Every structure is written in structure tokens, then in C-alpha cells.
N, C-alpha and C positions, 0 to 999 in steps of 0.2 A: 129714378125712373127716367129713361131717355125718351124723348118725344120728337116727332119730325113732321109737323104739319103747321102751315101758317095760320090755320084756323084756331090752333091752340092759344094764340095770342089774344083772341077775343071771345072764346067760348064762355069763359067765366063771367064776362060782362052780360052775355045773353041769359045765362042761367039765373043771374041775380035780378035781371030785369032792369038793370041800370042803363041810363042813357050814356052812349059813348061820346067822348069829347076829346078835343086836343087843347092842352093847356096853353095859355098865353105865354109867349116866349119869355124866358127869364130876363129880367132887366126892365121889361115894359112897365110893371107896376112900380119899380123903383124910379123910373123916369117920371111917372106921374107924381110920386111923392116929392121928387126934387123940383117939380114944376116943369112946364113944357119947354122952358128955355135953357135948361141945364142938362149936363151929363149925369147919369146915375153914378153914385158912389160905388166903386168896386171894392168889395171886401174879400180879403184873402186870409189864408191860415199858414203863410210861409213860416211864421215863428211859433206855430202851434197854439196861437190864440187869434181870434177874429180881430182884424184891424184893417183900416183903409190901406190900399196898395200904395197910396201917395205918402204914407208915413213909414214905409218899410225901407230901411237904408240898404237896399240890395237890388240886384237886377231880377225882377219878377214880371212875368207877363201872364195876364189872366184872359181866358177866352170863355165868354158866356154861352149859354145854350142858344141864344139868339144868333150870335155870330156863327156858331157851329151849323145851324140850320141854313143860314144865308149862304155859307160857303160849301154846302153839300158835304159836310163832314159827318160820315156815318160810322166809320171804323177808325181804329187807332192809327192805321196807316195814313188816313186822310189829314191828320194833324199837320203834316208837313206843308199843307196848303195855306195854313193860317198862322203858323209860328215860323218866322224866317230862319232862325238858326237851329232848327231841329231837322235832322235827316234820319232816314231809316235805310240801313244797308241790308240787302237781302242776298242770300247765297242759294243753298239747295233746299233748305227746310227751316221751319220756324225757330227751332232751337238754336240755329246758327245765325239768326238775324241780329243786328246790332242797332240800338237806339243811340243816336249821337246828338250831343248838344255842344255847340261851338266847335264842331268837327271832332270831338272826343267821344269815343265809344269803346266797346270791347270787341276786338276782331279775333275771336277764338272759337274753337269747335268743341271744347271739352265741357262736360257737365260739372267739372270741379273748378270752374272759373266763376268769378263774380262780376256782374256787369258794372260799368262805370256810371250808368244812369239807372236810378231806382224809380219804379212806378208804384205809386201809392193810391189805393182806392178806399175812400172812406176811412182814412187813418190807418189802413193796414198795408204794409209794404209787401209786394209780391216777391216770392222767393225765387221764381224762375222767369226769366225775361220773356219767354215765349208766351206766357199767360197774358201778356198785354195785347197780343195781336187778335183782337176780337172786336165786336161791334161796341160803339159807345151808346148804350141804351139808357134812356132816362137820366142823362147827365145834366147836372146843374151848372158846373163850371170846371174848367181845366186850367190849372196853374202850372206854369213852366218856371222852375227855379234854376237859374243858370249859375254855373260855377259850383265849387264844392259845398255840399250841404251836410257834411258828415257830423258836425257838432250836434245838430238836433235830429237828423234823419238817419245817421249811422253809416256804416260801410255801404259800398255799392252806390255811392252818390258823388264820386269824384268829379264827374262831368256836370252833374246836376240832378234834378228830380222833376218828375211829372206827377203832379198831385191831382187826382180826379175825385170830384165830389158828386155823388148822385143826389137826385131830388129827395127832399124829406117829406114826411107826412104833412097834410094840410089840416088847418083847424076846422074847416068846413068841408062838406062832402064835395069832391070833384071827380070827374071821370074824363078820359080822353081817348081819342083814336086817331092815329095817323097812318095813312096808306099812301104808298108811292110806287110808281112803275116807270121804267125807262125803255127807250127804244133798243138798248143793247141788253135787254133781259135782266135787269135788276128789279127785284120785288122786295118791298119793305112793308111790314105791318107792325105797329107798336101800339100798345094799349096799356092804360094805367087807371087804377081806381085808388082813391085816397080820401081819408077823412077820419072823424072821431068814432071810437067805439063806445067811450064813456067820457066822463069829465076828466079822467086821468090817463086814458089810453087812446092812442090814435095809430093809424096804420097807413102803409102805402104798398101796393102790389103792382108790379110792372112786368109785362111780358112782351117779347119782341121776336120778330122773325125777319132776317135780312139775308137775301140770297142774290148772289151775282154769279152768272154762269162761268165767266172767265174771259181772258183776252186771247187765248190761243186755242186753235182747233186741232185735235189729234185725229188725223185722217185714218189711222190704223184702228183705233178703238171707237171712233165716232164721238168721243167726249170732248167737251170744252174744259180747258185746264187753266191754272193760275187764277181760279175763282175761289169763292168762299161762301158758305152758308152757315149762319149763326142762329141759334135759338137761345134766348136768354130769359131767365126768370129771376127777378129780384124782389125781395121784400124788406120792409122796414117797419118795425114795431117799436113805438116809443111809449114808455110808461113813466108818468110823472106823478108819483105819490107825494104826499105831503113831506115837509121837512127838507126841501131842497134837493131831493133825489131825482135823477133822470136815468132811466135804463133803456138802452137802444139795442135791439137785436137786428142784425142785417144778414139773413140767409140769402144765398144765391146759387144758381145753377146755370152753367153755360155749356152748350153742346155745339161743337163746330165741325163741319165737314169741309175740308179745304183741299185744294189741289195745287199747292205752292211747293216748289217754284221750278220753273224750267224756262229755257230760251228757245227761240226759233232762229233758223239760219238767216243771217242778214247779209252775208257776203260770201261768195266762193269763187275763186279764180279758176280758169281752165287748167286742167292737169292735176287737180286734187284727186287723190285716190283714198280708198277705205281699206282698213285692216292690213295685216301683214301680207295678205295676198294681193294687195294693190288693186282692189276691185274698183271699177268705174263709179264715181260719185253718183251718176245718174241712176245707177241700179239701186242705190240706197234711198235716194230722194223720192223716187217714183212719182215724178210730176211736180214736185215742189220747186219753185224758182226762188232762190235766195234773193232778198231785196231788203232795203232799209225799213219797209213796212210789212214784211211777210209775217203772217200770223198762222201759218200752217206748219205742223210738225208731223213726224211719223215715228212714234215710239210705241213699243209693244207693252209698255208699262206706264200707266198714268201716274203723275206725281201725287203724293198724298201727304197731308198734314192734319189728320183728324185729331181733335182734342175734346176732352170732357173734363169739366171742373165743377166741384161742389164744395161748399164751405160756408162759413158764417163768421161774422164778427160780433162781439159783445162789448158794449161800452157802458160803464157804470160811472156816473158823475155825482158827486156830493158837493153842492154849493152852499157856502156859509154866508151868513148875513154880512160879514165883513167884505165880501167880494172874493174871498179865497175859494178855490175849488180843488178838489182831489178827484182824479179819474183813474179808472182801471180799464185798459183796452186789450181785449183778448181776441185771438182768432185761431181758427183751424181751417186748413185748406188741403184738398186732395185733387191732384191734377194728373191727367194721363195724356200722352201724345203718341200717336201711331203714325210714323212717317215712312214713305217709300219713294225712291227715285229710280229712274232708268239710267243706269250707270253709263251705258255705251251710247245713249242718245239716238238710237235707231230702232227699227223694227226688223232688222236683218236676223236671219236664223244662222247662228254660228256653227251649228252642226253640219251645214253645207260645206264648210271649209276646214273644219277641224273634226275628223273622225273621233268619236267618243265624247265630244262636247254635248251638253244637254241642248234640247231644242230651245230656240229663242235666243235671247241675249243675256245681258248681265244687269242685275238690279242691286240696290242696297237699301237698307232701311232698318227700322227697329222700333222699340216700344219703350217710352219713358214713363216712369211713375215718380211723382214728387209728392211728398207729404211734409207739410210745414205747420208749426205752431208758433205763435208769438204772444208775448205778454209785455205790456208797458204800464208802469205806474207813473202818473204825471201830477205834479203839484203846480198850480198856476196862481200867481198873486193877483190881487185886485188891479184893475187897469188905471186906478187913480194914484196920485202921490208921485213924488220924485223918483222912487225906486219901484220898478216892476221886474218880476223875475219868473223864471220857470225852471223846475228841476224834476228829474225823473230817473227811473231805472228801466232797463230794457233787457228782454231775454227772447231768443229765438232758437229754434232747432229745425233744420231742414234735412231731409233724407231723400236722395235721388238715386234711381236705378235706371240703367239703360242696357237693353239687350239688342245687340247690333249684328247684322250679317251683311256681307257683300259677297254675292255669289250669283247663281243663275236667277232667272225670273221667279222661280218657285221658292221664294225665301222660306226657310223652315229652320228656326233657331233650335228646335229640339234635336234635329239630325245634323246640325251644322258641323259639330265637332267630329263627325265621322267622315267628313269630306264628301258627302253626297251631292252637294249643290253644284259642283263642277264635274261630277262623275269621276272624282279622283284627280282631275287636272288642277295644278296650282294656279293657273291663270287662263283667261280666254284670249283668243288671237285678235284682240282689238288693237288699234294703232298705239294705244298707251299700255297694252298688255295688262289689263285689269286683273289685279291680284285678288285671290280669295282671302277673305278675312271673316272671323267670327269671334265675338267676345261678349262677356257679361261683366258689368261693372256696377259698383255702388260708390257713392260719395256722400259724405255728411259734413255738416258744419253746425257748430253750436256757438252762439254769440251771447255775451253778457256785457252790459255797459251801464255806466252812470253818466248822466249829462246834466248840464245846466246852462242857462243864459240869463243875463240881467241887463237892464237898461237903467241908467241913472241920469236924471236931468240936472246938470250943473246949474243951468239957468233956464229961463223960459224958452230960450232959443237953442241952447247947446246941450246935447246928450251924448253919453258914451255907452257903447254896447260891448259886452264881453261874454264869451261862451267857451266852454270846455267840455270835452267828452273823454272819458277813460273807457277804452274798448279792449276786450279780451275775447279771442276766438280760438276754437279748437277745430281742426279739420282732419279728415281721414278718408281713406279709400281702400277698396279691394278690387282687383282686376283679374279676370279669368280668361286667358287666351285659350279658347277651346280647340283651336286648330293644332296648337303645339303643346297643349296640356301644361301651360305655364301659369303659375299663380303669383300675384303680388298682393301683399296685405292679408294673407291667410296663413294662420289664424290672425285675428284682429291685431293691427299695429306691428305685424311681422316685418322684420328688416331683411328677410331672406329673398334672394332671387337666384336663378340658376348659376350666377357667376359672381356678382359683386354685392356688397351691402347697399341697401336702399332705405328710404324713409317713407312710411305710409301713414304716419300720424304726426301732426305738427301743431304748434300753437304760437300765438303772437299776442303781444300786449302793446298798445300804442295810445297816444293821446292826440287829439285834434283840437284846434283852437279857432276862435273867431273873434275879431275885434272890429268895431266900426265907430265912426264919428258922424253925427248928423247935426247940421246947423240950419235953422229956419231963418232965412232972411226976412220972410213974412210968413203968416200962417199958411199961405198957399204955395210957398216956394222953398224947397229944401235942397241943400247941398249935402253930399255924403261921400265918405270914403270908407272902404272896408278891406279887411285882410282875412283870409281863411285858408286853412290847410285841409287837404283831403287824403283819404286812404281807401284803397281797394285791396282786399286781403290776399294772402298767399293763395297759390293755385297749383293744381296738378294737370298735367297734359295726358288726359285719358282718351286717347284716340287710337286709330288703327296703327299708328306708328309704334305703339308698345308691342305689337305683334311681329315686328320686323326682327328676324333672327340673323340677318346678314352681319358679319363682324365689322366693327369700326376698323378702318384702314390706318388711321392716324390718331394722334392725340393721347390724352390721358387714358382713355378706355380702348386703346388699340387692341384688337382681337376679341373684344367683348361684344356680344350681340347688341345691335343698335337699340332694341327694346329695353334691354337691361341698362344700357348706358343712359338712355333718356330717363328711366326710372331713378337712376342713381343721381341725376342732376336735379331732382325735384326735392322740395317744392320750388316753383318759380316764385321769385321774390315779389313782394307786394308793390303796388303802385302808390306813390306818394306825390302830392301836389301842393303848390302854393299859388294862391290866387289874389290878385290885387284889383280893386275896382275904385273908380271915382265917377261921380255923376251928379245929376240934379233931377228933381221931380217938381213939376210946377203945374198949377191950375190958373187959367187966365180968363178974362172977360166973363166974370161971374160964373165960373165953372162951365163955360161953353167950350173951352179948350183945355185939354191936359196934354202935357208933353214931358216924357221921361227919356233921358239919355244916359247911357252908361259906357264908359271906356274901361277896358279890362285887359289884363295880362295874366295868363296862367301857365305855369311851368310844371311838367310832370316828369318824374324820374321813375325808372323801372317800368315803363309802359309795356303792358302785356299784349302780345300780338302773335298770331299764328304765322309762322314764316317757314322757309325751307332751308335746311342746313346746306351751306355751300360745299361741304365736303361729301356728306353722305347722300344729299339730295332727298332727304326724308323730311316731311312736314313735321314741325316741332313748335310747341308753344315756347316763346322766348321772352325775355325782358330786355328791351332795347334801352339805350342810354338815356335819351331825353327827347321829349316832344314839347311843343308849346302852342298856345293859341292866344291870339291878341286881336283886338279890334274895337268897334264901337257898335252899340245897339240903340235903336230909337223906336219909341212907340208914341204916336200922335193920334189923339182922338178929338173930334170936333162935333159940335152941334150948334153951329152959328145961327141957324134958323130952326124953328121947332120941327119942321118937316124932314130935315136932312141930318142923318148921322153918318159920320165918315171916320174910318180908321186907317191910318197909314203906318205900317211897321217895316223896318228895314234893319239890316245888319251888314257890317263889313268885318270879315273875319279871316285872318291868316292862320291856319292850322297846319303845322309842319313838323317834320321829324328834324330835330335840331342835331342829334348825334346818333347816326346809324351808319357808320363807315363800312361795315362788313355785312352788307345785305345780299340776299340771293338775287341772281339775274332772272329776268323773265325769259320765257321760252324763246330760243333762237336769237337772243340778244347778242349783238356783235361788239367787238372791241370799240368800234367807232361810236356805238351807243352807250359805252361806259362799262361793259362787262369785261373784267380782267381776271383770269384764273378762276372763273366760275362765280365771281362776286362783283358787287358794285357798291358805290358810295351813295347812299340815299340821304345823307345829311343835307338839310335845307329843302328837301322835296315835300310836296303837300301830302297830308294824310288823305286816305281814300274817302270819296263821297263827302268832301268838305268844300262847298262852294265859297268863293271869296266874297261874292255879293249876293244878297237875297233881299227881296222886297215883296210885300203883299199889301193889297188895298182892298177894303170892303166898305160898302156904303149902301144906304137904303133911303129912298125918298118916299114918304108916306103922304097920302092925300085923302082928306075927308070928303066923301061924296054926299053926305047927308042921309037922313033916314036910317042911321046906324051902319051905313056901308063905308068901307075904306078900301083903298087900292094902294099898291106900292110897286116900285121898281127897284131892284137890287142888283148890284154888280160886285164881283170879286175878281181880283187880278193877282197873279202870282208869278214872279220872275226869279230865276236862279241862273247864276253864271256857270261856266263850264266846270266839270269835275273829272277826276280820274277815279275809276272804281277799283283799281288794283294797287295794293301796297307797293308792289315792285315796279310801278309806273309803266306797265305794258301799254303802249299806245293804242292797242286794240280795245282797251277799256275806257276810252275817252268819250265823254258825253258833252256836246256843245251846249251853250246857254240856250234857254228856252223860256217861253212865257205861256201862261194859261189864262184865258179870259172866260168867265162865267157870267151869264145874264139870266135874270128871272123877273117875273112880274106876276101879280096876283090880285085877287079880290077877296074881301072878307066881310062877314056880317057879325052879328052879336055872338053867334055860337058856331061859326064855321069859317074856314079859310081855304081857298084854292090857289095853287101856285103852278105856273108853267115855267119851265127852265130849260136852258141849253148850256151844257158844260163843254169846255174847250171849243168855244165858238169858232175859232179860226183853224180847227183841226190840226193842231200842232202835235207832231209825233216826237216822243222822247222815250228814253229807256231808264229803267231803274237798275239795270245791270247790263254790261256789255263785256265781251271777252272772246278770246280764241277758243274754239272747240277742240277738245282732245280726241274726238272720235274719228278724225280724218288725218291723213298723212299730208303735211304741208311742209313747205320749204321757203319761209319768208326771209331767210338770211343768205342763202346761196342759190345761184341760178340752176334751173329755171325757177324764178320766184313764184311761190304760190301761198295762198292764205285762205282760211275759212273762219268766220266769226259768227257769233250769235248775239241776239239782243232779247231782253225781257221787257216788254212794254208795261207801262203803268196802268192803273185802273182807268185813267182818263187820258190815255195816249191817243184816243180817237174821239171825235165829236159825238155826243149823244144828247138826246132830248128826253124830257120826262115831265110827269105831272104828279103833284103831291096834293092830297086832299086831307083836311083836318077838320074834325068836329070837336067842340069842347063845351063842357058844362061846368 
């Protein structure tokens, strides 16, 4: 049942007559247990067992709920403000977004590609990356595992993994309420109740509402866009009968109404015109003045990325007296995403210049459905003794469907194949001649794997780690081009196309490995080095390019329709990587300071990326020769005095295309800029949205006021160096370096806490995407020189203030 009211988050508390409260931030109780002079021990599950982060011989960063609150991290997107080497690349809709670690991500538009970064929630890997882009409600900790994690976490973790753990049930009754409002119209309500039902059964129920209107105002529709509203409901039921059994059920429901993603005009030179009729730009803008801080748009279709997800995990653990444990972890998830975008980026009525064209402009969008099941069996050894190990088996099956139409504003997939949406016209008279497209596609993947990892202590100081995974996957697809009545993969696994043989069912078997050496100079200082291989599976390019019927002019498939030629070149080969790390982890001054440093080098071959064919000018998923990422990561935490906690995290990372000599040019690129015969050499150029330098600081000073009252001042600072948002290095996609400074202060009592905060204190304006707009006629390469660009502001690209009030019991 879908629900859409902020009051839903607290109604169940009122009905039960329970007191509302806000729980003490995670880590505070641990700090008390450690003593007021030391840092709390950070426990992670990077190796699928609970252990101190200081004893894990790999690059892992953990962010507690306390840090998330201090840095105003409320959604998955906000993680980039606290984890230096994580970036999120956004394009037109959530399914095309990319989560990048160390500059490595998946830059593809097809539902039959697998991400390079896996997101795991409560031991369950998400099968579709768009599922991650929601609120972080009732989160206990976020772990970022950098570099390949395929040995234990499987495919789709070539770049790394983001492991999210939600809060568990409490042994005593607790309840909480958190309410927040901001000057730019964000509203947040979160409520939780938790406690025992009996001696063997305890529960946790959390509900949340988080609404942000958006950063851009559509003057045509009157709507704010590039915003998001989430309603979440999560439950945890833990049953601990006798005999070492523990059974945990984790049902959840997430309802998202989003208006992502679009951009506003940031620059337009005089002389720019619109459409093939060369209409004056002012006629289209209707009063909008392009500028670096413009937040007004005029589209007749609001962007949409509405999603609904429901599912559950079930974890059954049997622990034995010896310390050995056996676990079964099962999950089922159903996810839907309805997306729409304004293709022409204007509100102009094309029927005024093209007789027979439908009223309004052009839009595109579709409907995703994803169904996934997973099962993992896990055997974990006791934590004592010279040999510790973990072994397991894993199975998953994910099935995805996408119904897509690019046509007039009145998108109608049921009539799309009849050509109704352009009134029979193959394209609209936009400056880029927007082509009509309509297709329905399915993609599936089944995974089976055996894995294991062991650590052997040769001496009290020296240990060796070895891991291995045997992975087998089967992938398949079917594609129906409704416009041209062309089918691929029908009946299942068919090799037929209208012209040439193709492959629509494939399989692959690989092994991935991990090895590490850890040496403890002292109990609190460890040196380590590790080596790991990564694998991201075979892929299919299931996009509108498969509907292109123009014959290839050259090459092996000369004379063959481009859609058939693309299908014949599939599947796109898998990504494989090798990662090397060396570093140290140390605790100093009686655990008042911890400092972890890692140097790394990762090399990937077969890097999958959406590119444009230099001959046909058709967008195509390709596998480029080689990319690499190398650098240094540092995490420093201090509590030199009891009142002050401080964290300083930084990374230096060079993520680049090592071997990409025949890449497409960007629009209007000249010979002087490196474009020769329609292509350019991008070898040595940086990957998109991969800053070389990043740094973040977060700190809090707490002061006891007496009589049970406390106050605090907190600060967070985030700095990133310049990036390019385009793979093809278009200078219009350049974002300069920027920094964000957040400040908060508050007062608390025994059962309450009030916080005032200002984010982006110095009103720094930055973009999460920039580029040239294709809706206008420009001439940046030949005189008279003209150009038109757009920018997409981030959530905190403008200063805003807010208040957060918490009550806890």
C-alpha cells in the first residue's frame, strides 16, 4: 500500500501512546564505554565478520550515524560530502546514474549492464543501482570498501562496495522522533520504536518522510524540479530461541517521488537560434536570462523519476559452542521506476513550425520493473586461533523490463508502435532532429558462486590472507523495436535478426582472487599490503541504438542496418581489474588518535562505457582498452581532549583512460583541439567526474552546562578539485574546484536535542553536471562563434539554514 503523508511517520506512535524520542547518536555510548579520553572502536563487516576496522588489511572507511547527522547527510547522494573518493555522476534519470569509487564507475544506459560499485543494505546486494538513490533512514553505519571486492561480495564490485547497515532492535524499550525544516523547503520527519516483545523476541519499526522541493523552478508548469520526496518504512524482527539460533526478518517499503534530472541555461551567446527554422532564442526563453546561477527553466514536461520498492531479507544463523556459525541469508525485492524527461528542453509548440506535428514538444521516458531474489549460505569460523576462515555459496536471479518511448509529450507506449506519437512524422524539427523511438526489452541474469577467504597467523605479528571466488553467470535479453516491428531474442535465445546472426544468451565462468599480508609492529600499528582481482560481467547494449535501421557504410557489417550490427557485436566483453594496495593503520596516544593511510594502483581492462561510434555517429556501449586509477587515501580521527572530536579525510587520485586511441570527438571539436577524421585520442585523459584531490573535515566540540544540559558546536568542510563531466573531454563540461562549509550548534537535555545549522555558509555555487545543450543551434567552431550551455546545481549549491529537533526516550 502506497502512502503519502508526513504524519504517517508518527501516527503509529500516537496510537500506541508511546513517548516519541530521538536516539542518542551511534557511537556516543561506545565513547562512554571506551572512556571519555579515547576514540570509540569502529567495528566493520568488510570481511563478512565483525572486526575492528584497524585490523582489516584493506582500504575501508566507516561513517557512523553521528557523522552522518553532523554533515547533514540525509540521502544517498549526500555521501559524497563525507567520503572523499566517492562521486555520483547524474545524467537524465536515476537508472543512468553512476556511483564511482576512486573515479571508477559504470557509464552506460542499458538495463543489461552491471555496475562497478555494488550497494549492500543489511547483507543484501541491490540488483539495480537506481535503488540506492533514496533517503538514508535509520542508518547505523555506512562502510565504503575501496577497490575490487569480488572475492567476498561478488560481481559488480570492481570499483568497490558501499555497505549500509541499519539500526537493530534494542534490548530495552526506546522510541524516537526527529523533525527538521529548512529555509529552502526541505521537510524531514523520522520516527522509530524498538524493544523486546518477549525474552526471545525483539523488534524495531522505523518510518520516515523526507521531502525537498528541488533546485530549479519550471516557469511553464509552476513546479520545482530536481527534488525528491521519500517515504520509508523499515522493520526488523529478531527471534533468538534456545540452541544458538537467531532469525532476523527485515521487511521494507520505499516510495519515492522525484523530479530528476534536468539543467538550466547557464550561458548563451548572442546569435543563438532555435530549431531548423532558426527562431530567436528569446522567443523560447520567454524572460529567462542565462547565467552561472540561473535556476529558472521553461519545459512543458517536468522530469520524473518516481520509484516504488518493496521486499524483505531473512537471515537465519546457527551458532555453535565452538564459535563456529552457519548462516542462510535470503532476499526478495520488487522495484519499479517511472521516468520522464523533456527531450527538447523547451516549452515551445512544434506544431507552429511543422504542420502535422503534435501540439507541444518532444519527451521520452519509460517504466522499469526489476524483480530479484538472492540466497547465500555462509560458514564462519571462530575468531580465535591461528586460522580463521569464511566459506560460502551464493545464488541470485534478477529480471528487468523496460518499456521506453521517445515521441511527443503525450507518451503512450500502447500506441507507440502505430506511430501516433509524432502523428506519423519520423522526427520533430528540433535543432538535433529528435528521432521517434519505441521499444520494449527484457534482460535477465542468473549468478552462481562459491567463495572463501582465510587468515593464518604465522606469528603473533605476521598474518597471511587468501581468498578465492568461482563465479558463473548466465545472461539473456529480448528486444522488441515496435516502430520497425523488429525482434531480437524472440523466441528465447534466438540468434535471428533481419540480416545477420546475433547472440542473445551468453554465459561466463571466472575466478577472482585476493591475497594480503599484515604485520603488526605493535598491537596498535599494522602494516599491510594486498592484491585483488575484480570482475564486472558481460553486458548488452539495449538502448535506442538498436532501433537504428540506417545501413553501416563501412566495415565488417557494411550494408547491414546499424541496429543489427550492434546486436551482432554483443555481448560486450567483461571488465577485469587488478588492484594493488600498501598502507598502515595506527592508533596513538592511548587511542586518542587513529590514522590510516593506503596507497593504491588499479588497472582495468575491457572498461565498459557508453560512447559514440566515430563512423556511424550512433551511441554504443563499447569496451575500451585500459583505464587505471592510482593514488593515496588518508583517514585521521582525533579526540585529544574529551570535548573535541575531529575527523580529517583526504584522497589524491589519478583516474584516467590509459588506452583509448580511437574515441569520438565532442560536438564541433576542431582539428586544433585534437579531432581528426571524426575521432580523437583520449589516452591519458581523465575519467569523467573524477577529482584528483578531495578532502573533508568534520568536528564537534561538546560542552557540559550542568543540571543535565549540554551544548555543542559542529563544523563540516568538503573540498574537491576540478573535474570534467564528459568522457569526450568537452570543455563545456568543466567544473572548477569548490569547497562547502557547514556550521551547526545546539542545546540538549536528558530527553531532547535542538540544532540550528547553516549549510554552504559562504554560498558557493557548483554543478553536479554541465554541458552544451542540443536544443539550440550553435556554432562554437566556426564564425560567428556561438554557444549555449546548461548546468545542474547540487542540493546544496546555494546557502540554506535549518532547524532540527529531536526527542528521545
